[in-house]
N, C-alpha and C positions, 0 to 999 in steps of 0.2 A: 395591096395598096401601100403598106409600110415599106415593102421592098422597093416599090416604084419611087417613093419619096427619097429613100436612102440612095438609090441610083442617081437621082437628080442631084443630090448634094455631093455625091462622089464625083460627078461630072463637073460640078461647080468648083470642087477642090482642085481638080486637074487643071481647069482653066485658070484659076487663081495662081497656082504654082508656076505656070508658064509666064503669066504676067509679071510676077515678082522676079523670076529669074532673068527676064529681059529688061526689067526696069532700070533706069539710070540712077534713080534715088530710092532709098528705102521707104516703104509705105507701111507705117505702124498699124494702121487700121486693117489693111489687107492681110498683113502678117498675123495679126490676132485672129482674124476670121479663118485664115488657113489652118492655124493651129487647132481651132475649135472643130473645124470640119475634118481635120486629121483623125480625131477620136472617132468620128462617125464612120470614116473609111475603114479604120481598123476593126470596128465592131461589125461592119458589113462583111468584111473578108472572113471573119470568124463565123458569122452567120451562114455565109455561102458554103464554107467548108463543112459545117455541121449539117447543112441541108443536103449536100452531096452524100455525106456519110449516111444520113437518114434514108435517103432514096435507095442507096445500095442495100441497106439492111432490110428495107421494105421488100425489095426484090427477093432477098434471101428468105424472108418470112413466108413468101408465097410458094416456096419450094419445100415440100414435106421433109426432104432429107436434110435440109439446112436450117429449118425453122427452130429446132431446139437449141442449136448452136448459136443462132443469132438473137434469140428472144431476149436474153438479159441485156445485151448490148443495145438492142433496139429500144428498150424502155428507158435506159439511161441517156441515150442519144436524143430521144424525143424530149425528155425533161430538159436537157441541155439546150436544145433548139428553142423551146418555149422560154427559157430564161434569157437567152440571147435576144429573142424577139422583144421581150420586155425591156431589156437594157437598151436596145436600139431605139425603141419607142421613147424611152425616157430621155435619150439624147436629142431626139428629133423634135419632140413636142415642146412648145413654149410652156414654161412652168409657172404655176400660180404661186406667188411669194407667200401666201397665207396658209398653205396646206398644213403647217405644223401648229397653227394657232388654235386657241379656244374660240368659242362661238357666242355670238349674240343673235337671237332670233326675235324679230319684231313681227307681231301679228295683229291684224285689224280686220273686222268684218267688211264684206263688200255688199253686193246686192242680196236681198232676201230678208231684210228686217230682222226680227228677233231670232229667226232660225239661223241667219248668218252669224249672229253673235254667239249662239249656242255652238255652231260649227267651229267658230274661232277658238272657243274654249276646248272643244274636242281635240283640235290640232295641237293646242298647247299641252294638253294632258298626254297626247300621243308622244310628243317629243320628250316630255318629262319622264314618262314611263320607259321609253326606249333608252334614254340616257341612264336612268337608274338601273335598268337591267344590264347595261354595259359597265355599271359601276363608275359612271362619270359623275362627278360632283355637279349639281345644278341648282339654280335658285331663280325664282321670279323676282326681278329687281324693280319691275313697275307693272301695275295692273289696274284697270278700271272696270269694275263690275257693272253690269246692267241690272237694275232692280228686278226686272221681269225674267232674268235668266241670261246666262252667257256673259261675254265680256266685250267691251268696246275697244280695248287695246291692251296689249301686254308685251313685255320684253322679258324673254327667258335667257338667262346666262348659263351656258354649258361650259364649266370651268375645267375642261380637260384638253390639254395640248394635243392637237391633231384632230379634234372633233370637227373642225371646219372642213376637213377633207371629206368627211362622210355627210356633212349637212349642207354642203355648198349647192347641191341641186334642188334644195327645197324652196328656193326663192322664186316667187311668182304667184299666180292666182290659182287657188285650189277650189274645185267645184264639188259640191255634194248633191246627190239626188236621193231623197228619201221621204218617207211619210213622217211629218213632225208628230211628236208625242201629243201635241195639243190639237191635232187635226182629227176631227170625229169622222169625217167622210172618207178618210184613207187615201187622200189624193197625194201624189208624189210632188214634192216641191224641189225647186232647184235654187241653191244659194251658193255664195262664194265667200272666200276669205283670202286676204293677201298676206304673204309671208316675205319678209326681207331677211336675208342672211348676211351677217357682218362678222368680220374677224375681230377678236378682242385684241386691242393694242395696249398692252400693259407692261409693267416691269417684270423681269424674270426674277428667279429666286435669289440671285446675287445682288439685286437692286439696280441692274443695268436697264436703262430705258431702251425699248425696241427702236431700231432705226426708223421704222415707219411712223412711230409716234411723234407727233409734232409739239413744238412749243409755240404758243400763240403770241403774236405781237399785241401790245396793249390795246390797239384800236381794231384788232381783227375780230374780236368776239364781244358782243354786248351782253352783259349779265343783268337780268331783271329779277328782283325778288318780290314775292307777294305772299299773301296768306293762302294756304292750301284749301282747296274746295272739294267737297264731296259730291255725291249724286244730288242733282237738283240745284246745285250752285251754292249750297250752304257751306259756311266756313267750318272746317273740321278741327282747326286749332286757332289760338289767338296770337300766334307769332308769325312773322314773315319767314316761313321755312321753305316755301315752294320756290323753285329756281327755274328760270327760262333763259336759255342761251340762244343767241342769234349769231351765226357765223356770217359776217358782213359780205365777204367775197362771193359766197355761193348761195346765200339766203337760207341755208339749212337752219331749222329751228328745233331745239330739243327742250322739252319741259319735263321736270321731275318734281314730284310732291309726295312720294310714298313714305319717306322718312320724316320724323319729327325734327331732325337736325338739318338746318340749312347747309351746313358744311358737308354732310353726307349726301344730300340731294345734289349739291353742286359737283361733288366728286363723281357721282353716278352719271350726271348729265355730261360732264366732260369726257367720261369713258365712252358713252354712246356717240358723242360728237366725233371723237377721234376715229371710232370704228366706221362711222358713216363716211367720213372724209377719206379714210384709207381705201374703202371699197370703191368709192367714186373715182379716185385716182387710178385704181387698178383697172376699172372698166374703161376709163378714158385711154389708158396706156394700151390696152388690148385693141381698142378701136383704131388708135393711131398706127399700131403695128400692122393691122390688117390693111389700112388705107395705103401704107407704104408699099405693101406687096402688090396689091391690085385694088380694083374697086371692090366694095364689100360683096361677099358671097352670101346670099340669103340661105338661112337654114331654119329648121323648125325649132331651134333653141329659143327663138324669140316669140314663140306662140303665146297668145294672151293667157289661155288656160292651160296650165302645165299638166294637171292631173284631175281625174274625175273619180269620186268615191260613190259608187252606185250600190246602195244598201239593198235594193230590191233584188238585184242580181248577185249580191255578195262579191262585187267586182271592183277592182281598182285598176284604172288604165292611165299610164303615163303617156300623154299625147306627143311628147318630144321623141321618145325612142320607140313608141308603139308597144311597149311591154304591158301585158295584162296579167294580173294575179287574182285568183279567186279565194284569197285568204284575207278578206277585208277586216274581219273581226280581229284576227291576230295582229294585223298591221296597226289598226287604229287604237287597239287597247295597249299595244306595246308589249303584249305578253310573250311574243316570240320574236325577238330582235332579228332573227335570221330572215324572217319574211320581209321586214323593212329593208334589210341589207340586200335582198334580191333585187329590189327596185333600184337601189343605189348602184349596185354593181352593173346592172343593165345600162343605167344612165352614164356611168363612167366609161363603159365600152363604147357606147354610142357617141359620146362627146369626143373621145380620142379618135374614133373612126372619122367623124365629121371634120375634125380639125385637120387630120392628115389629108382628107379629100380636098379641103379648102387650100391647103398648102400646095398640093399637086396642081390644082386648077389655076391657082394664082401664079405658080412658077411657069406653067405652060403659057399663060396669057402674057407674061412679061418677056418671053423669048421672041 
């Protein structure tokens, strides 16, 4: 499939080259595209050469008299072919501009009442433990506890550059199937929790503001301050420290009251607002690019429930890529990060395969 898409782009490169050579006026846009496609053509030729070499060595490996001679070269050529495939894939696939960013994870309970709130807390702790095992700095920047157990909302900050690349597939509805600790009859309940994954848009170590971080016009954001409230609506302090931001153009609202300082709450709220807007704009840009190529191609990436945690069967199933793991405890506890990484790696492969498939289908439809 990767080879097929690369061949399509190689043919497009050849077509563009002919158009430019016969054109009466210089076309900067086409020349830029030609240059970009030229890199893919070069990579494709290298890949083809390595592929031919690999096939020849494979034939030698099947001959007992030549196997020993070819074995060492066969292994190095296979590694070279795999590296070239990854390089080619990197040039072909659209890149996510936030892969090198730190992460914000917003979590809220869905259906299931108190059990959904407990499950939401379980997810938050899973991400915290996973990050800690990876030695990624992390902190809960906002949380609302439910008096009966669990949480009604939380925002977890994973302050490690590049963590977004590993966490990006967590966004969506997570479903749990288990017997609640409070259930005396041992009936299995189904509950859900929603997770939103956002890139942290902050200043770097030299104080330079990220290009994606925006400055707001005076009338773009309404700032309301109020007294922070606790469970049941009671005031938790006597000063107006809670902050609510409303982004007028999009209607996005961010409220923050965890800190006693209005200044700190305001800073946290703006951080979350910038992250939400950056992710919104990225999603819109991806949708626009897809619509430019062809009509939208439906994939399972937009499934309502992305993953099921079945405690009775000790099973986790990701419904997007179809991957199933029977290491639920290790994943949920975060005790073995490699088990969580298995799910991430499968989703990464699936997403790249689906993207290439869409690119091939859309290119074929446009011809």
